[in-house]
C-alpha positions in Angstrom: 110.5 96.7 102.0 107.2 96.3 103.7 104.4 95.2 101.4 100.5 95.0 102.3 98.2 93.3 99.9 94.7 94.7 100.2 91.7 92.7 99.2 88.4 94.8 99.5 86.3 91.5 99.3 86.9 88.9 102.1 88.5 85.5 101.5 85.9 83.1 102.3 86.7 80.1 100.5 89.2 77.8 102.3 91.2 76.5 99.2 91.9 80.2 98.5 93.0 81.1 101.7 95.3 78.1 102.2 97.1 79.0 99.0 97.1 82.8 99.5 98.9 81.6 103.2 101.2 79.4 101.4 102.9 82.0 99.5 102.4 84.8 102.0 104.8 81.9 104.4 107.1 81.7 101.2 107.1 85.3 101.0 108.7 86.1 104.7 112.4 85.3 103.8 111.9 88.0 101.1 110.0 90.7 102.6 107.5 91.6 105.2 103.9 91.0 104.1 100.3 91.4 105.4 97.1 90.5 103.9 94.4 92.9 104.6 90.8 91.5 103.5 87.0 92.4 104.1 86.9 96.0 103.5 83.8 95.4 101.2 80.4 97.0 101.9 77.2 94.9 101.5 75.5 95.8 98.5 71.7 94.6 97.6 71.7 92.2 94.7 69.6 94.4 92.8 71.5 97.8 93.9 71.5 100.3 90.9 74.3 102.4 89.7 74.1 105.1 92.2 73.9 102.8 95.4 77.3 101.0 94.0 78.9 104.0 93.5 78.0 105.0 96.9 79.1 101.9 98.3 82.5 102.0 96.5 83.4 105.4 97.7 83.2 103.9 101.1 85.4 101.0 100.3 87.9 103.4 98.8 88.3 105.3 102.0 88.7 102.5 104.1 91.7 101.3 101.5 93.1 104.8 101.5 93.1 104.9 105.4 95.9 102.3 104.8 98.2 104.4 103.1 101.0 106.2 105.2 102.7 109.4 103.9 105.3 107.8 102.1 103.7 104.5 100.6 103.3 103.5 97.5 99.7 102.2 96.1 99.6 99.8 93.4 96.2 99.0 92.4 95.2 95.6 90.0 92.3 96.6 87.2 91.8 94.3 84.1 92.1 97.8 82.5 95.6 98.3 83.5 99.1 97.8 82.3 99.8 94.4 81.2 103.1 92.8 82.5 105.0 90.0 82.2 106.1 88.2 85.3 109.6 89.7 84.6 108.0 93.0 84.0 106.0 92.8 87.6 109.6 91.9 88.9 111.0 95.1 87.1 108.5 97.2 88.7 109.2 95.7 92.3 112.8 96.1 91.9 112.1 99.7 91.6 109.9 99.9 94.5 112.1 98.4 96.7 115.0 101.0 96.0 112.1 103.9 96.1 112.5 104.8 99.6 108.8 104.2 100.3 108.0 102.7 103.5 105.2 100.2 102.2 103.9 99.2 98.8 100.1 98.2 98.7 98.9 96.2 96.4 94.8 96.6 95.9 92.2 94.5 94.5 88.8 95.5 94.4 85.5 94.2 95.4 83.4 92.3 92.6 82.2 95.9 91.7 85.7 97.1 91.3 87.3 100.1 93.0 86.4 103.8 93.5 87.7 106.1 90.9 89.6 108.1 94.0 91.5 104.8 94.9 92.5 104.7 91.1 93.6 108.3 90.7 95.8 108.0 93.6 97.4 105.0 92.5 101.3 105.1 91.3 100.8 102.3 89.3 97.7 100.2 87.6 98.5 96.9 86.3 96.4 94.1 84.9 96.7 90.7 86.3 95.0 89.7 82.9 92.2 90.9 80.9 90.1 88.3 81.9 88.1 88.6 85.0 88.7 86.7 87.9 86.8 86.1 91.4 88.4 88.7 94.0 89.5 85.3 96.1 91.5 84.1 93.1 92.8 87.5 92.3 94.5 87.8 95.7 95.7 84.1 95.1 97.3 84.8 91.6 98.8 88.1 92.8 100.4 86.4 95.9 102.0 83.9 93.5 103.2 86.6 91.4 104.8 88.7 93.9 106.4 85.4 95.0 107.6 84.6 91.7 109.0 88.1 91.1 111.0 87.9 94.2 112.4 84.4 92.8 113.5 86.2 89.5 114.9 89.0 91.3 117.3 87.0 93.4 117.9 84.9 90.4 116.5 81.7 92.1 115.0 78.8 90.6 111.4 78.5 89.9 109.5 76.0 88.2 107.8 77.4 84.7 
């Protein structure tokens, strides 16, 4: 199974990039995984809602271009379904046997995600009700995907 983590925002901080890369390396025995980042549009600091909506729409187009005909789109949003690590593992078990080509795991920019991306999503999941910087959210997601594969294989993992 192929997995793709799509971070609309860029991973700028070295310590986040190092952590994400460590989990991507650890995931290699379990699945083909790719990180795509930096699709975010530049928004003026004092941009209004209309301007932000326009940029979100452009970002949404960029995200949707990655989707193949037989891909799954999973959006991570604070208003999504709350899952435990075991719950995410159950979802992943189903995705792995779904017959799809790639599971796309999407984390939006600091302004969120375009509605058209959320509407197309096969699942909308919450990492937490708390708000995290997108770089931290990507690190948390990479760790949780790794943890889920460990759970699915019945392998030990620290608690």
